[in-house]
N, C-alpha and C positions, 0 to 999 in steps of 0.2 A: 626793656619793656616800652620805653619812650619810642624806640625805633619801630618796634612791632605796632604800637598804636598809630604812629605816623603812617606806616605802610598800609594799616587797615583803613585810615581815613582816605588815603590817596586811592586806593582800590575802589572804595564806595563811591568817591567823586567821579572816577572814571567810568564805573558801571552805570551811574546815574546819567553821565553825559551821553553814553551809548543809548540807554533807554530813551532819552529825550530825542535822539536822532531818529528813532523809529516812528515818531509821530511829529510831523513838521507843520509849522503854521507859515503860510505863504504871504500873509497880509503885509508884512514889513518889507517884503522883497520885490513886490510886484513893480514892474516898471510901466509907465504910462506911454503907450504908443499912439495916443490920440484916438478920437471917436469912440471914447469909452472902452478901449481895448487895453487891457492890463495883462501882462504876462511876466514870467520869470523863467530862468534856465532850469529850474527844478521840476517843471512840468505843471506849474500852476497857471490858470488863465480865467480872466473875466472878460467877456464880450457883451457890449451893450449896456455898459455901466451908465447910469443916469441918476444923479443925486440932486440935481438942481432944476432942470428944465421941466416945467409943468406940461403935460399933454393937453391937446386942445379940448376945451369943455371943463377943464379943472381950474376953478378960480383960485384954489389954494390947497395945501396938503390937508387932507382930512384927518389923518392921524399917522403916527410914526410907529411902525412895528418891526420886530426883529424875530426871526425863527432860526433854529438850528435843525438841519436836515441831515440824518445819518444814512449812509448808503453802504451796502455790503451784502455779502452772501447770507449771512445769518439772519437777515430780515426777511428772506424768501422762504425760510423753513415752514412758515405757517401756511404758504400758499402751495399746495401739491403741484408738482410739475414745473415750478418756477425755480430759477437759479440765483437771480439778483433781485433786489428790491430796495426801495426807500423805507425808512421806518414810518413814514406817514404818507398815505395815499390821496388825501384830500385836504386842500387848504382853502380858507374863505376870508376875505378882507373887503373892507369898504372901498368904493371907488375913490380914486385919487390918494391912495394910501402910499406913503413912502416906505418901501419894504426892504429891509436889509436881510440878506439870506446868508447864514453861516453854514457852508456846506462841509460836511466831515466824511471823508472817504475812509471806510475801515478795512478794505481789501488791498492786496498787493497789486492791484491792477488799476487801470485808469477808469474813472466813472465821471459822469456829467450830471448836472442839474440844469436842463435847457427848457426854456419857456417859449412856446410859439404863438403867433397870432397877434403880436403887439403892433402898434402903428409904425409903419416902415419910415414915415418922415422923422421919427424920433429914435427908433431903434433899428439898426442896420439889419436888412433882411427880415425885420419883424421879430426878432428874437433877443432874449437875454440868456447868456450862457455862463455857466460856472464849471470849471473843470479842474480836477485834482488827480495827479498821477501817484498812485500809492497811498499809504496811510498819511493823511494830512488833512488839514483844515484851511479853507480859503473863504473869503467873505465878498460879497458884492451887493450893490444897491441899485434899485430901480424904483420908478414912480409909476403906480398902476393907472391905467386909463379910466375914464368915467364909464358909466353905463353897466348893465348887467350882462356879463359874459363868462363863459367857461373856457379856460385856457388848458391846453396840453403841456404837461410837464414830463420830461422823460430823459433817459440817457441815450445819446445818439451814437455811442459805440456800437459797432455791428452786433446785431442780435441781442443786445442788452435789454432793449424795450420789449422785444418779443419774449424774452425770458423772465420778464416781471417788473423791470425797473420803469414804471410808468405810474403817473399821478395826475390829478386835475386840480387846477386852482380856479375858484370861483370868485369873480369880482361882483359884489352886490349879491343878488340872488342867482346869479349865473344864468345861462340860457340852455339848460339841460345837463345831462350827464354824458360822459364820453364812454365808449364801449371798452371792454377789456381792461378795466382798472382792477388790479387784484383785490379781491375781498370786497369790492363795491359793486361792480357792474358786470353783466354777462358778456362773454367774448363774442366777437362777430362770427368766428368759426371755432367751435370748441375742439379742443384736443381730442382725438380719438386714438387710443392705443390698440384697438381691436381692429384686425384685418377684416375687410368685407368678404362676403361668401365667394365672389369671383376670384378675389385674390387668393383665398384658402384654396379654392379648386385648382387654380394655376399652380400654387405652390405644391399641392398634393400630387398633381400630374408630374411635376418636376422631379419631386421626390420619388416617385414610382419609377422613373426612368433609371434612378440610381439604385434604388432598393425596391424591387418588385415585391408586392404584397399579395399573399394567397389568402382569400377569405373563405372560410367554410360556411356554406349556407345550409341550414336545416329547413326542410320543407315538411310541414305536417300535412298528411294526406288523410282526409276524412274517410270513415268507414263508409262503404257503398250501401246504400239503403234499397236499391232496386237492382235485382240480378241481371235484367236484361241491359243494364247500362254499365256493366262491368268493363266492357271493351272501351266504351267512350271515356270513362273515368280513367282507365289505365292509360289511354292515348294522351289525354290532357295532362296527366301526371308526368308521363315521360317527356312530353314537350316542355312542361314547365321546368322539369329538372334540367333538360338540356339548355333551355335559355338561361336558367339560374346559373349553371356552370359557365356559360359563355359570358354573361353579363357580370358575374361576381368579381373577377379581377378589376374590371373597369370600375365598378362601384367602390371597390376597396381603394383604388387610387383616387377617385373622385372625393370620397368622404374621409380620407385619412386626415387626421388632426381635428376633425370637426366634432363638436358635442352633439348629443341627441337633439337638443333644441335647434342647433344650426342645421342638421341634416333635415329635420322636419320642416324648417323654414325654407330650405333650398327646394324640397320636394313640392311644397305648396306654391312656391314661386313658379315652378315648372308647370304645375297644374293650371295656375292663373294664366300663364303665358299661352298655354295650349288652348285654354277656353276663349281667350282673346282672339286667337288665330282662328279658331273654329267659327267664332261669332262673325268675324270679318269676312271669312269665306262665304258663310250662308247669306250674309248681307249682299255680298257681290253677286252670288247666284240669283238672289231675289231681284236685284236691280236689273240683271241681265235677262232674267225670265220676263219682267215687265217690259222692257225695252224690245224684246223680240217675241211678244205674245202673239202677234199676228202670224209669225212663222210657225210657232209652236202648235196653236190651236187650229184644228181644221175650219175652213170656211164653211158657213151654212148655206 
């Protein structure tokens, strides 16, 4: 019994140690490489660390603040079309605040919390940067500049910002909002998952080359009301049927995959374009006639 109990305790301790390894804290392992650049071999990094030097215009630290920022795929679930996000999309602090950021990466890939636009005389390349590779926690400190300004915060890993990992940090009142902040501001270019009409037409034409479409066209012929016009109506009907049979395959390829609304929109666009062409032609004819009126009108 004692042996079994001892074995159980050892297994529990071993399992606990494995679970602890799944979530790593970098703070105690970071090596100082100078200029506020801290890093370790496990993929943790802080760049632009500044816990002591006041930015120009700050007579003293206005207040000390600490925040914990979580990053991961699950925080993007509330933003349709996004893949990654921070748990917070906006931060606000007083000018000259000494800010410590505890960055928690909850994914099995690398994420960053990078702040841009800081004074370059104090922060190399004007940025403060925290990075964690895999599930882990890492902390860094900076002193915010004076004045009212809005700073970009994002993950600089390729496509992570475009996929939703973006926020804004306002010092004081800020100087406006940044675009494309998930859940806060409208994007500069909104995602559009619907193909345009020209793209649909091109695709339909390409599909038609692979799989031709036969479209049956039903033409309703009105009953003739005047007997002497039978031959005229019959001729128009025959011509209409012939044109319908010739044009039907083309229209089938052109409008394949379109909804009724898209077909109507396409036809209206063609009508509008035809009207514009006719108007331009008439305008040119009028200008030509005015310019050559002496040649057109007979002399008195």
